C-alpha positions in Angstrom: -61.9 -72.1 14.9 -63.8 -71.2 11.9 -65.3 -67.7 12.7 -63.9 -64.4 11.2 -62.7 -61.9 13.1 -64.5 -58.4 13.2 -63.0 -55.8 10.9 -61.8 -53.0 13.0 -63.2 -49.5 12.3 -61.8 -46.8 9.5 -59.5 -44.7 10.8 -61.1 -41.2 10.8 -58.7 -39.4 8.4 -61.1 -36.1 8.4 -60.7 -35.6 11.8 -56.8 -36.4 11.9 -56.4 -33.9 9.3 -58.2 -31.1 10.8 -56.5 -31.9 14.5 -53.0 -31.7 12.3 -54.1 -28.2 10.3 -54.8 -26.7 13.9 -51.8 -28.2 15.4 -49.4 -26.6 12.4 -51.6 -23.3 12.4 -50.8 -23.0 16.1 -47.0 -23.8 15.8 -46.6 -21.1 13.3 -48.3 -18.3 15.2 -46.1 -19.4 17.9 -42.9 -19.3 15.5 -44.0 -15.8 13.8 -43.9 -14.2 17.6 -41.0 -15.9 18.4 -39.2 -14.5 15.2 -39.8 -11.5 15.9 -38.2 -9.8 18.9 -37.6 -6.4 19.9 -34.6 -5.6 19.7 -32.3 -2.5 20.8 -29.0 -2.2 20.6 -26.5 1.0 20.4 -26.8 1.4 16.5 -31.0 1.7 17.0 -34.2 -0.5 17.8 -36.4 -2.9 15.6 -40.1 -3.6 16.9 -42.8 -4.9 15.3 -46.2 -4.2 15.2 -49.6 -6.4 14.1 -53.1 -5.8 13.0 -55.3 -7.9 12.0 -56.4 -7.8 8.2 -58.8 -9.6 5.8 -56.6 -11.7 3.4 -58.2 -10.8 0.4 -58.2 -14.6 -1.4 -60.0 -16.1 1.6 -61.9 -13.8 3.2 -60.6 -14.9 6.4 -58.8 -12.6 9.5 -55.4 -12.8 9.3 -52.3 -11.1 11.4 -50.4 -8.5 9.4 -47.2 -7.9 10.5 -45.0 -4.1 10.2 -41.3 -3.8 10.9 -40.0 -1.0 12.7 -36.5 0.2 12.6 -35.0 3.4 14.5 -31.8 4.2 14.3 -29.8 6.0 16.9 -30.3 9.7 16.8 -26.1 10.6 15.8 -26.5 7.4 13.4 -29.7 9.1 12.0 -27.8 12.3 11.2 -25.3 10.5 9.6 -27.2 8.8 7.4 -29.2 11.5 6.2 -26.1 13.3 5.7 -24.5 10.5 3.8 -27.8 10.4 1.2 -28.0 14.2 0.9 -24.2 13.9 -0.4 -25.4 10.8 -2.6 -28.0 12.9 -3.8 -25.8 15.9 -4.6 -23.1 13.8 -6.5 -26.0 12.1 -8.7 -27.7 15.5 -9.6 -23.8 16.9 -10.4 -22.8 14.1 -12.6 -26.2 13.9 -14.1 -25.4 17.9 -15.1 -22.2 16.7 -16.7 -24.1 14.1 -19.0 -25.0 16.8 -21.8 -21.7 18.0 -21.7 -20.0 14.7 -21.9 -22.1 13.8 -24.7 -20.9 17.2 -26.7 -17.9 16.6 -25.8 -17.7 13.1 -27.6 -19.8 14.4 -30.4 -17.0 15.3 -32.4 -14.7 13.0 -34.1 -11.3 12.5 -32.3 -8.7 14.9 -33.8 -5.2 13.4 -33.5 -3.6 16.5 -35.5 -4.3 18.7 -32.0 -2.0 16.3 -30.3 1.7 17.2 -29.2 4.4 16.3 -31.6 6.3 13.4 -30.5 10.0 13.4 -29.9 12.1 13.0 -32.7 15.1 11.0 -32.9 18.5 12.4 -32.3 16.7 15.4 -31.0 16.8 16.9 -27.1 14.0 15.3 -25.4 11.4 18.0 -24.3 7.7 18.2 -24.1 6.1 20.9 -26.3 2.4 21.7 -26.0 0.0 24.5 -25.8 -1.8 23.2 -23.0 -1.7 25.2 -19.6 -1.3 22.2 -17.6 2.3 21.9 -19.0 5.0 24.5 -19.3 6.0 24.8 -23.0 9.6 23.9 -23.8 10.4 21.7 -20.4 13.6 19.6 -20.9 12.8 16.5 -19.4 16.9 15.3 -19.8 15.7 12.1 -21.4 17.9 10.5 -23.5 16.1 9.9 -27.3 18.3 6.9 -28.3 17.9 4.6 -24.9 14.9 6.3 -23.1 17.0 6.7 -19.5 17.1 9.5 -17.7 20.6 10.9 -17.9 19.9 14.3 -15.6 17.4 16.8 -14.1 14.0 15.5 -13.8 13.7 12.2 -13.2 10.1 10.4 -14.5 10.1 7.7 -11.8 11.6 10.2 -8.8 10.9 13.9 -9.6 14.3 16.0 -8.7 13.9 17.3 -5.1 16.4 20.0 -5.7 16.6 22.3 -8.3 20.1 22.6 -8.5 20.5 19.8 -11.5 18.1 21.9 -13.4 19.2 25.1 -12.8 22.6 24.2 -13.6 21.8 22.1 -16.7 20.0 25.2 -17.9 22.7 27.6 -17.2 25.1 25.4 -19.2 23.1 25.4 -21.8 22.1 29.2 -22.2 21.0 30.7 -25.4 21.7 34.2 -26.6 18.6 35.4 -23.6 20.9 35.1 -21.0 21.6 33.1 -18.0 18.5 35.0 -16.1 15.9 33.9 -18.3 16.8 30.1 -18.0 17.2 30.4 -13.9 13.8 32.2 -14.1 12.5 29.6 -16.4 13.8 26.6 -14.1 12.0 28.4 -10.9 8.9 28.8 -12.7 8.6 25.3 -13.4 9.5 23.9 -10.1 6.6 26.4 -8.4 4.0 24.7 -10.9 4.8 21.0 -10.2 
């Protein structure tokens, strides 16, 4: 009983690490190929090309991958048109920037705004802007703010009859023909 058993030899750590590195490299290479299939769909194709290049950090030859995506002919044209349209919009918007800067340069002039409606006065929109018809009566009760007849802001009048009858009944010295003409003129602009 008194003898010592022989010590087993030390494991080959370098050999095991080298074998593990080779196995990892082989698995990575297989994964790279498996993860880059050629894909064909109605929308187009996707494929891969490889070439050997020298890694600048290690000086070893490595595989360089290049992905190629080709759209189906109709989709390629559609994309080209969309990009051209966006480019045109961007150029148009860029061209307006100087104009926008010029418009915002002077301070805002509150005195140029149309007058507000007066209390106990007929409500009407009076502005010298081409988008509005001067003197358009809105028939809004200035006390309650409710539409009493004629033009209704939440649901515009579809018929000219209420407007014409209201204008005819409120004819001034100019005669009914001017009032009816004004109502027809306003209606065609709306």
